MDTraj code that builds the backbone (N, CA, C; nanometers):
import mdtraj as md
import numpy as np

residues = "MET THR GLY TYR GLY LYS ALA GLU VAL SER PHE SER GLY GLN LYS TYR THR VAL GLU ILE ARG SER VAL ASN GLY LYS THR ALA ASP ILE GLY PHE LYS THR SER HIS ILE PRO ARG GLU TYR GLU HIS ASP LEU ARG LYS ASN LEU ILE ASN LYS LEU GLN ARG GLY ASN ILE ASP MET PHE ILE GLY VAL ASP GLN GLU VAL VAL GLU LEU GLY LYS THR PHE ASN VAL GLU LEU ILE ARG GLN TYR TYR LYS GLU LEU GLN ASP ILE PHE LYS GLU ILE ALA GLN GLU VAL ASN PRO THR GLU LEU ALA ALA ALA LEU LEU ARG MET PRO GLU VAL ARG GLU VAL GLN LYS LYS GLU MET ASP ALA GLY GLU TRP LYS ILE LEU GLU ALA CYS ILE TYR GLN ALA ALA ASP ASN LEU ASP GLU PHE ARG CYS ARG GLU GLY GLU ARG LEU GLY GLN ASP LEU LEU SER PRO PHE ARG LYS TYR".split()
xyz = np.array([
    [1.0734, -4.3604, -3.8662],
    [1.0545, -4.3452, -4.0094],
    [1.1867, -4.3633, -4.0822],
    [1.1760, -4.3879, -4.2080],
    [1.2937, -4.4032, -4.2918],
    [1.3551, -4.2663, -4.3162],
    [1.4874, -4.2596, -4.3175],
    [1.5514, -4.1311, -4.3418],
    [1.7004, -4.1452, -4.3643],
    [1.7605, -4.0331, -4.4049],
    [1.9033, -4.0286, -4.4334],
    [1.9533, -3.8892, -4.4013],
    [2.0667, -3.8820, -4.3347],
    [2.1298, -3.7537, -4.3057],
    [2.2793, -3.7643, -4.3253],
    [2.3383, -3.6559, -4.3735],
    [2.4818, -3.6551, -4.4020],
    [2.5385, -3.5204, -4.3618],
    [2.6620, -3.5210, -4.3107],
    [2.7334, -3.3976, -4.2791],
    [2.8825, -3.4247, -4.2942],
    [2.9585, -3.3198, -4.3208],
    [3.1033, -3.3334, -4.3391],
    [3.1754, -3.2252, -4.2603],
    [3.2969, -3.2592, -4.2166],
    [3.3809, -3.1631, -4.1464],
    [3.5265, -3.1999, -4.1719],
    [3.6137, -3.0998, -4.1716],
    [3.7570, -3.1237, -4.1905],
    [3.8342, -3.0674, -4.0725],
    [3.9302, -3.1445, -4.0243],
    [4.0241, -3.0986, -3.9229],
    [4.1429, -3.1927, -3.9197],
    [4.2545, -3.1438, -3.8709],
    [4.3790, -3.2212, -3.8587],
    [4.4176, -3.2908, -3.9890],
    [4.3921, -3.2244, -4.1013],
    [4.4318, -3.2795, -4.2304],
    [4.3447, -3.3921, -4.2812],
    [4.2276, -3.4127, -4.2180],
    [4.1384, -3.5197, -4.2607],
    [3.9975, -3.4656, -4.2790],
    [3.9277, -3.5258, -4.3750],
    [3.7880, -3.4895, -4.4013],
    [3.7011, -3.6057, -4.3524],
    [3.6124, -3.5765, -4.2584],
    [3.5221, -3.6770, -4.2026],
    [3.3850, -3.6613, -4.2661],
    [3.3282, -3.7702, -4.3126],
    [3.1935, -3.7724, -4.3679],
    [3.1090, -3.8625, -4.2791],
    [3.0053, -3.8033, -4.2195],
    [2.9154, -3.8772, -4.1308],
    [2.7853, -3.9010, -4.2049],
    [2.7422, -4.0263, -4.2124],
    [2.6155, -4.0621, -4.2742],
    [2.5340, -4.1419, -4.1731],
    [2.4073, -4.1045, -4.1592],
    [2.3178, -4.1758, -4.0691],
    [2.1951, -4.2174, -4.1485],
    [2.1623, -4.3470, -4.1421],
    [2.0445, -4.4015, -4.2100],
    [1.9509, -4.4582, -4.1051],
    [1.8219, -4.4463, -4.1317],
    [1.7266, -4.5113, -4.0417],
    [1.6167, -4.5759, -4.1237],
    [1.5677, -4.6858, -4.0722],
    [1.4495, -4.7512, -4.1270],
    [1.3517, -4.7685, -4.0124],
    [1.2270, -4.7957, -4.0464],
    [1.1232, -4.8035, -3.9451],
    [1.1567, -4.9052, -3.8369],
    [1.1198, -4.8699, -3.7162],
    [1.1373, -4.9575, -3.6007],
    [1.0638, -4.8973, -3.4827],
    [1.0162, -4.9823, -3.3937],
    [0.9377, -4.9330, -3.2792],
    [1.0244, -4.8641, -3.1757],
    [1.1480, -4.9081, -3.1605],
    [1.2380, -4.8472, -3.0638],
    [1.3624, -4.7982, -3.1374],
    [1.4474, -4.7289, -3.0664],
    [1.5729, -4.6822, -3.1261],
    [1.6802, -4.7883, -3.1068],
    [1.7297, -4.8381, -3.2157],
    [1.8380, -4.9362, -3.2147],
    [1.9499, -4.8767, -3.2995],
    [2.0567, -4.8304, -3.2331],
    [2.1629, -4.7580, -3.3031],
    [2.2858, -4.8460, -3.3179],
    [2.3354, -4.8539, -3.4411],
    [2.4582, -4.9265, -3.4694],
    [2.5637, -4.8311, -3.5214],
    [2.6817, -4.8333, -3.4602],
    [2.7931, -4.7519, -3.5065],
    [2.8803, -4.8374, -3.5969],
    [2.8851, -4.8059, -3.7242],
    [2.9652, -4.8796, -3.8224],
    [3.0938, -4.8019, -3.8477],
    [3.1692, -4.7793, -3.7405],
    [3.2892, -4.6987, -3.7497],
    [3.3816, -4.7272, -3.6324],
    [3.5079, -4.6983, -3.6494],
    [3.6031, -4.7088, -3.5389],
    [3.6543, -4.5700, -3.5000],
    [3.5897, -4.4661, -3.5495],
    [3.6373, -4.3293, -3.5270],
    [3.5742, -4.2619, -3.4059],
    [3.4952, -4.3347, -3.3311],
    [3.4355, -4.2778, -3.2105],
    [3.5160, -4.3282, -3.0914],
    [3.5806, -4.2375, -3.0180],
    [3.6552, -4.2819, -2.9001],
    [3.5623, -4.3530, -2.8016],
    [3.6077, -4.4627, -2.7477],
    [3.5246, -4.5457, -2.6583],
    [3.4647, -4.4658, -2.5430],
    [3.5407, -4.3717, -2.4884],
    [3.4920, -4.2973, -2.3726],
    [3.3736, -4.2066, -2.4044],
    [3.3487, -4.1784, -2.5333],
    [3.2369, -4.0924, -2.5727],
    [3.1191, -4.1707, -2.6301],
    [3.1381, -4.2982, -2.6550],
    [3.0372, -4.3774, -2.7258],
    [2.9042, -4.3854, -2.6503],
    [2.9076, -4.4088, -2.5203],
    [2.7837, -4.4228, -2.4422],
    [2.6996, -4.2950, -2.4473],
    [2.7629, -4.1808, -2.4197],
    [2.6888, -4.0536, -2.4217],
    [2.6357, -4.0216, -2.5606],
    [2.7143, -4.0498, -2.6629],
    [2.6698, -4.0252, -2.8003],
    [2.5470, -4.1097, -2.8314],
    [2.5525, -4.2373, -2.7975],
    [2.4397, -4.3281, -2.8223],
    [2.3136, -4.2763, -2.7505],
    [2.3288, -4.2387, -2.6239],
    [2.2156, -4.1888, -2.5451],
    [2.1563, -4.0619, -2.6071],
    [2.2421, -3.9690, -2.6472],
    [2.1950, -3.8431, -2.7069],
    [2.1263, -3.8661, -2.8413],
    [2.1800, -3.9577, -2.9223],
    [2.1165, -3.9864, -3.0511],
    [1.9804, -4.0545, -3.0318],
    [1.9698, -4.1416, -2.9329],
    [1.8402, -4.2047, -2.9042],
    [1.7392, -4.0985, -2.8624],
    [1.7805, -4.0052, -2.7762],
    [1.6900, -3.8966, -2.7345],
    [1.6482, -3.8105, -2.8529],
    [1.7405, -3.7855, -2.9433],
    [1.7110, -3.6989, -3.0577],
    [1.6255, -3.7692, -3.1632],
    [1.6615, -3.8924, -3.1983],
    [1.5960, -3.9604, -3.3101],
    [1.4800, -4.0499, -3.2659],
    [1.4743, -4.0857, -3.1407],
    [1.3644, -4.1544, -3.0736],
    [1.3367, -4.2966, -3.1187],
    [1.3288, -4.3236, -3.2461],
    [1.2951, -4.4590, -3.2883],
    [1.3536, -4.4904, -3.4254],
    [1.3582, -4.6201, -3.4549],
    [1.4070, -4.6663, -3.5840],
    [1.5326, -4.7503, -3.5692],
    [1.5591, -4.8297, -3.6696],
    [1.6863, -4.9018, -3.6782],
    [1.7838, -4.8071, -3.7464],
    [1.8775, -4.7564, -3.6698],
    [1.9637, -4.6469, -3.7129],
    [2.1078, -4.6950, -3.7241],
    [2.1692, -4.6685, -3.8386],
    [2.3101, -4.7019, -3.8593],
    [2.3869, -4.5747, -3.8902],
    [2.5021, -4.5590, -3.8240],
    [2.5858, -4.4425, -3.8485],
    [2.7204, -4.4891, -3.9036],
    [2.7631, -4.4266, -4.0113],
    [2.8908, -4.4556, -4.0770],
    [2.9757, -4.3286, -4.0729],
    [3.1047, -4.3444, -4.0498],
    [3.1967, -4.2305, -4.0574],
    [3.3102, -4.2704, -4.1500],
    [3.3249, -4.1959, -4.2584],
    [3.4342, -4.2178, -4.3519],
    [3.5374, -4.1081, -4.3360],
    [3.6640, -4.1421, -4.3578],
    [3.7718, -4.0444, -4.3428],
    [3.8570, -4.0450, -4.4683],
    [3.8814, -3.9266, -4.5218],
    [3.9705, -3.9095, -4.6359],
    [4.0860, -3.8212, -4.5933],
    [4.2065, -3.8567, -4.6350],
    [4.3255, -3.7788, -4.6055],
    [4.3253, -3.6552, -4.6944],
    [4.3450, -3.5370, -4.6356],
    [4.3505, -3.4138, -4.7147],
    [4.4930, -3.3636, -4.7335],
    [4.5815, -3.3962, -4.6427],
    [4.7209, -3.3533, -4.6540],
    [4.8102, -3.4755, -4.6390],
    [4.9363, -3.4571, -4.6706],
    [5.0327, -3.5661, -4.6599],
    [5.0425, -3.6096, -4.5144],
    [5.0351, -3.7396, -4.4936],
    [5.0412, -3.7932, -4.3582],
    [5.1858, -3.7933, -4.3102],
    [5.2085, -3.7312, -4.1938],
    [5.3426, -3.7224, -4.1404],
    [5.3684, -3.8261, -4.0322],
    [5.2687, -3.9034, -3.9959],
    [5.2804, -3.9962, -3.8851],
    [5.3376, -4.1312, -3.9227],
    [5.4154, -4.1411, -4.0280],
    [5.4752, -4.2689, -4.0657],
    [5.6258, -4.2606, -4.0436],
    [5.6808, -4.3664, -3.9891],
    [5.8248, -4.3735, -3.9698],
    [5.8726, -4.5112, -4.0119],
    [6.0028, -4.5227, -4.0279],
    [6.0609, -4.6512, -4.0621],
    [6.0869, -4.7312, -3.9353],
    [6.0645, -4.8603, -3.9435],
    [6.0971, -4.9519, -3.8357],
    [6.2430, -4.9936, -3.8579],
    [6.3351, -4.9148, -3.8027],
    [6.4778, -4.9290, -3.8299],
    [6.5302, -5.0654, -3.7858],
    [6.4903, -5.1111, -3.6700],
    [6.5383, -5.2415, -3.6209],
    [6.4958, -5.3551, -3.7138],
    [6.3730, -5.3475, -3.7627],
    [6.3246, -5.4513, -3.8529],
    [6.4004, -5.4469, -3.9860],
    [6.4289, -5.3269, -4.0362],
    [6.5066, -5.3132, -4.1600],
    [6.6452, -5.3757, -4.1421],
    [6.7091, -5.3477, -4.0290],
    [6.8416, -5.4064, -4.0014],
    [6.8338, -5.5598, -3.9983],
    [6.7296, -5.6100, -3.9339],
    [6.7131, -5.7554, -3.9251],
    [6.6931, -5.8159, -4.0635],
    [6.6047, -5.7558, -4.1432],
    [6.5830, -5.8049, -4.2798],
    [6.7127, -5.7990, -4.3605],
    [6.7868, -5.6878, -4.3470],
    [6.9111, -5.6691, -4.4226],
    [7.0123, -5.7788, -4.3894],
    [7.0307, -5.8035, -4.2584],
    [7.1259, -5.9062, -4.2157],
    [7.0833, -6.0438, -4.2666],
    [6.9549, -6.0752, -4.2532],
    [6.9064, -6.2053, -4.2990],
    [6.9239, -6.2216, -4.4492],
    [6.8924, -6.1179, -4.5258],
    [6.9076, -6.1257, -4.6711],
    [7.0537, -6.1405, -4.7109],
    [7.1426, -6.0657, -4.6445],
    [7.2857, -6.0785, -4.6752],
    [7.3350, -6.2202, -4.6461],
    [7.2904, -6.2753, -4.5319],
    [7.3300, -6.4127, -4.4977],
    [7.2811, -6.5111, -4.6036],
    [7.1598, -6.4938, -4.6473],
    [7.1039, -6.5830, -4.7495],
    [7.1820, -6.5726, -4.8793],
    [7.2121, -6.4484, -4.9218],
    [7.2850, -6.4302, -5.0478],
    [7.4285, -6.4825, -5.0393],
    [7.4920, -6.4694, -4.9225],
    [7.6260, -6.5257, -4.9047],
    [7.6197, -6.6770, -4.9142],
    [7.5188, -6.7332, -4.8512],
    [7.5030, -6.8792, -4.8488],
    [7.4870, -6.9374, -4.9893],
    [7.4169, -6.8658, -5.0756],
    [7.3951, -6.9164, -5.2116],
    [7.4950, -6.8560, -5.3118],
    [7.5933, -6.7837, -5.2577],
    [7.6988, -6.7222, -5.3397],
    [7.6410, -6.6327, -5.4490],
    [7.5493, -6.5486, -5.4089],
    [7.4844, -6.4552, -5.5027],
    [7.5232, -6.3131, -5.4630],
    [7.5766, -6.2398, -5.5584],
    [7.6095, -6.1004, -5.5322],
    [7.4836, -6.0152, -5.5498],
    [7.4692, -5.9134, -5.4634],
    [7.3476, -5.8310, -5.4639],
    [7.3847, -5.6853, -5.4823],
    [7.3118, -5.6199, -5.5704],
    [7.3256, -5.4766, -5.5922],
    [7.2633, -5.4039, -5.4714],
    [7.3392, -5.3136, -5.4045],
    [7.2863, -5.2442, -5.2860],
    [7.1581, -5.1640, -5.3134],
    [7.1472, -5.1061, -5.4313],
    [7.0264, -5.0300, -5.4653],
    [6.9059, -5.1219, -5.4744],
    [6.9248, -5.2373, -5.5365],
    [6.8147, -5.3332, -5.5471],
    [6.7761, -5.3878, -5.4099],
    [6.8771, -5.4111, -5.3242],
    [6.8502, -5.4603, -5.1894],
    [6.7713, -5.3558, -5.1096],
    [6.8103, -5.2292, -5.1203],
    [6.7390, -5.1224, -5.0491],
    [6.5935, -5.1140, -5.0968],
    [6.5729, -5.1239, -5.2268],
    [6.4362, -5.1195, -5.2806],
    [6.3540, -5.2373, -5.2306],
    [6.4166, -5.3548, -5.2247],
    [6.3464, -5.4739, -5.1761],
    [6.3129, -5.4600, -5.0275],
    [6.4058, -5.4051, -4.9495],
    [6.3810, -5.3869, -4.8062],
    [6.2614, -5.2945, -4.7814],
    [6.2486, -5.1902, -4.8602],
    [6.1383, -5.0953, -4.8405],
    [6.0019, -5.1558, -4.8743],
    [6.0015, -5.2668, -4.9477],
    [5.8756, -5.3340, -4.9812],
    [5.8407, -5.4439, -4.8821],
    [5.9297, -5.4724, -4.7882],
    [5.9080, -5.5799, -4.6921],
    [5.7961, -5.5410, -4.5945],
    [5.7255, -5.6415, -4.5426],
    [5.6135, -5.6136, -4.4510],
    [5.6586, -5.5396, -4.3250],
    [5.5770, -5.4449, -4.2844],
    [5.5906, -5.3709, -4.1581],
    [5.7162, -5.2855, -4.1484],
    [5.7804, -5.2556, -4.2615],
    [5.8980, -5.1696, -4.2600],
    [5.8577, -5.0255, -4.2281],
    [5.7386, -4.9878, -4.2718],
    [5.6862, -4.8541, -4.2395],
    [5.5847, -4.8691, -4.1280],
    [5.6026, -4.7915, -4.0218],
    [5.5091, -4.7938, -3.9098],
    [5.4215, -4.6696, -3.9172],
    [5.2920, -4.6893, -3.9020],
    [5.2003, -4.5764, -3.8984],
    [5.1769, -4.5415, -3.7526],
    [5.2061, -4.4180, -3.7184],
    [5.1841, -4.3708, -3.5823],
    [5.0391, -4.3242, -3.5715],
    [4.9566, -4.4032, -3.5056],
    [4.8152, -4.3687, -3.4938],
    [4.7978, -4.2628, -3.3859],
    [4.7358, -4.1536, -3.4249],
    [4.7152, -4.0421, -3.3334],
    [4.5757, -4.0534, -3.2740],
    [4.5690, -4.0478, -3.1439],
    [4.4398, -4.0519, -3.0758],
    [4.3703, -3.9164, -3.0931],
    [4.2389, -3.9205, -3.1018],
    [4.1605, -3.7992, -3.1158],
    [4.1554, -3.7278, -2.9802],
    [4.1914, -3.5991, -2.9780],
    [4.1851, -3.5260, -2.8517],
    [4.0441, -3.4699, -2.8303],
    [4.0197, -3.4139, -2.7138],
    [3.8859, -3.3675, -2.6763],
    [3.8350, -3.2585, -2.7710],
    [3.9218, -3.1694, -2.8139],
    [3.8807, -3.0635, -2.9067],
    [3.8391, -3.1190, -3.0420],
    [3.9150, -3.2153, -3.0923],
    [3.8808, -3.2781, -3.2199],
    [3.7507, -3.3563, -3.2070],
    [3.7320, -3.4235, -3.0927],
    [3.6076, -3.4980, -3.0718],
    [3.4877, -3.4033, -3.0752],
    [3.4998, -3.2860, -3.0133],
    [3.3886, -3.1893, -3.0122],
    [3.3512, -3.1495, -3.1551],
    [3.4505, -3.1331, -3.2415],
    [3.4247, -3.0979, -3.3813],
    [3.3516, -3.2127, -3.4517],
    [3.4011, -3.3357, -3.4339],
    [3.3374, -3.4514, -3.4966],
    [3.1983, -3.4745, -3.4389],
    [3.1835, -3.4569, -3.3088],
    [3.0530, -3.4750, -3.2442],
    [2.9501, -3.3767, -3.3010],
    [2.9899, -3.2514, -3.3206],
    [2.8997, -3.1522, -3.3801],
    [2.8587, -3.1942, -3.5203],
    [2.9519, -3.2522, -3.5956],
    [2.9216, -3.3019, -3.7303],
    [2.8218, -3.4169, -3.7228],
    [2.8381, -3.5060, -3.6250],
    [2.7449, -3.6185, -3.6075],
    [2.6055, -3.5663, -3.5783],
    [2.5950, -3.4672, -3.4898],
    [2.4630, -3.4124, -3.4567],
    [2.4027, -3.3363, -3.5750],
    [2.4875, -3.2765, -3.6601],
    [2.4364, -3.2115, -3.7812],
    [2.3776, -3.3156, -3.8752],
    [2.4454, -3.4301, -3.8890],
    [2.3924, -3.5389, -3.9718],
    [2.2601, -3.5895, -3.9129],
    [2.2505, -3.5977, -3.7797],
    [2.1257, -3.6401, -3.7150],
    [2.0149, -3.5381, -3.7408],
    [2.0474, -3.4086, -3.7363],
    [1.9482, -3.3041, -3.7690],
    [1.9025, -3.3187, -3.9138],
    [1.9963, -3.3457, -4.0039],
    [1.9612, -3.3633, -4.1452],
    [1.8720, -3.4860, -4.1642],
    [1.8986, -3.5920, -4.0890],
    [1.8132, -3.7109, -4.0919],
    [1.6732, -3.6759, -4.0432],
    [1.6648, -3.5992, -3.9354],
    [1.5354, -3.5590, -3.8802],
    [1.4570, -3.4744, -3.9806],
    [1.5251, -3.3824, -4.0498],
    [1.4596, -3.3015, -4.1531],
    [1.4076, -3.3900, -4.2663],
    [1.4879, -3.4889, -4.3058],
    [1.4470, -3.5833, -4.4099],
    [1.3199, -3.6552, -4.3676],
    [1.3166, -3.7006, -4.2420],
    [1.1989, -3.7701, -4.1905],
    [1.0753, -3.6792, -4.1926],
    [1.0929, -3.5537, -4.1549],
    [0.9793, -3.4592, -4.1550],
    [0.9253, -3.4390, -4.2959],
    [1.0156, -3.4217, -4.3922],
    [0.9710, -3.4048, -4.5313],
    [0.8985, -3.5294, -4.5797],
    [0.9524, -3.6475, -4.5455],
    [0.8876, -3.7718, -4.5848],
    [0.7488, -3.7816, -4.5202],
    [0.7376, -3.7460, -4.3936],
    [0.6082, -3.7499, -4.3235],
    [0.5069, -3.6565, -4.3870],
    [0.5516, -3.5365, -4.4255],
    [0.4610, -3.4417, -4.4918],
    [0.4116, -3.4987, -4.6248],
    [0.5016, -3.5572, -4.7020],
    [0.4610, -3.6156, -4.8309],
    [0.3628, -3.7310, -4.8116],
    [0.3879, -3.8149, -4.7136],
    [0.2970, -3.9261, -4.6861],
    [0.1600, -3.8744, -4.6429],
    [0.1609, -3.7708, -4.5579],
    [0.0346, -3.7107, -4.5136],
    [-0.0438, -3.6528, -4.6296],
    [0.0256, -3.5842, -4.7204],
    [-0.0415, -3.5285, -4.8380],
    [-0.1000, -3.6383, -4.9249],
    [-0.0243, -3.7460, -4.9416],
    [-0.0742, -3.8581, -5.0216],
    [-0.1997, -3.9183, -4.9590],
    [-0.1990, -3.9339, -4.8287],
    [-0.3129, -3.9956, -4.7604],
    [-0.4379, -3.9049, -4.7633],
    [-0.4155, -3.7758, -4.7590],
    [-0.5278, -3.6814, -4.7548],
    [-0.5737, -3.6340, -4.8911],
    [-0.5016, -3.6725, -4.9952],
    [-0.5354, -3.6305, -5.1297],
    [-0.6673, -3.6944, -5.1742],
    [-0.7632, -3.6131, -5.2230],
    [-0.8924, -3.6684, -5.2672],
    [-0.8802, -3.7457, -5.3979],
    [-0.7726, -3.7283, -5.4691],
    [-0.7586, -3.7940, -5.5983],
    [-0.6512, -3.9012, -5.5945],
    [-0.6505, -3.9795, -5.4900],
    [-0.5519, -4.0864, -5.4780],
    [-0.5743, -4.1891, -5.5881],
    [-0.4660, -4.2351, -5.6444],
    [-0.4742, -4.3392, -5.7478],
    [-0.4421, -4.4720, -5.6827],
    [-0.5209, -4.5725, -5.7164],
    [-0.4989, -4.7070, -5.6603],
    [-0.4440, -4.7973, -5.7643],
])
top = md.Topology()
chain = top.add_chain()
for i, resn in enumerate(residues, 1):
    res = top.add_residue(resn, chain, resSeq=i)
    for name in ("N", "CA", "C"):
        top.add_atom(name, md.element.get_by_symbol(name[0]), res)
traj = md.Trajectory(xyz[None], top)
């Protein structure tokens, strides 16, 4: 049956929003539209969701919002040095004097000067996110039940309008 479920959880300075949509289908076909599920957990998650939701074309989305200042960024010092040397050589070659403050500002805008240190999700964090995913699946199941009850009432109503 058609349905929608949503759940949210926060940990490690990030807010995760899990949304699961389903439309009618004879079998369970689950698509993960996210990169936030560690590969080692994907198979078991897919199997458990199929057992829980049983049928339908099901898509799961996970959105992440930063709640605190990200500390996992550092400067790529070697690249900054390389850019600095190359820029100085270029300016010497064209006999152009450069203000050090302007050069520093330009260097900080250069590609890949800031490196983002991607942190892998540990087992404890995965358990928290997994519980949120199953809560969204429960909410989807509740939505389906309410929809089924409404459809049943419509079908059994003696005063149906055509």
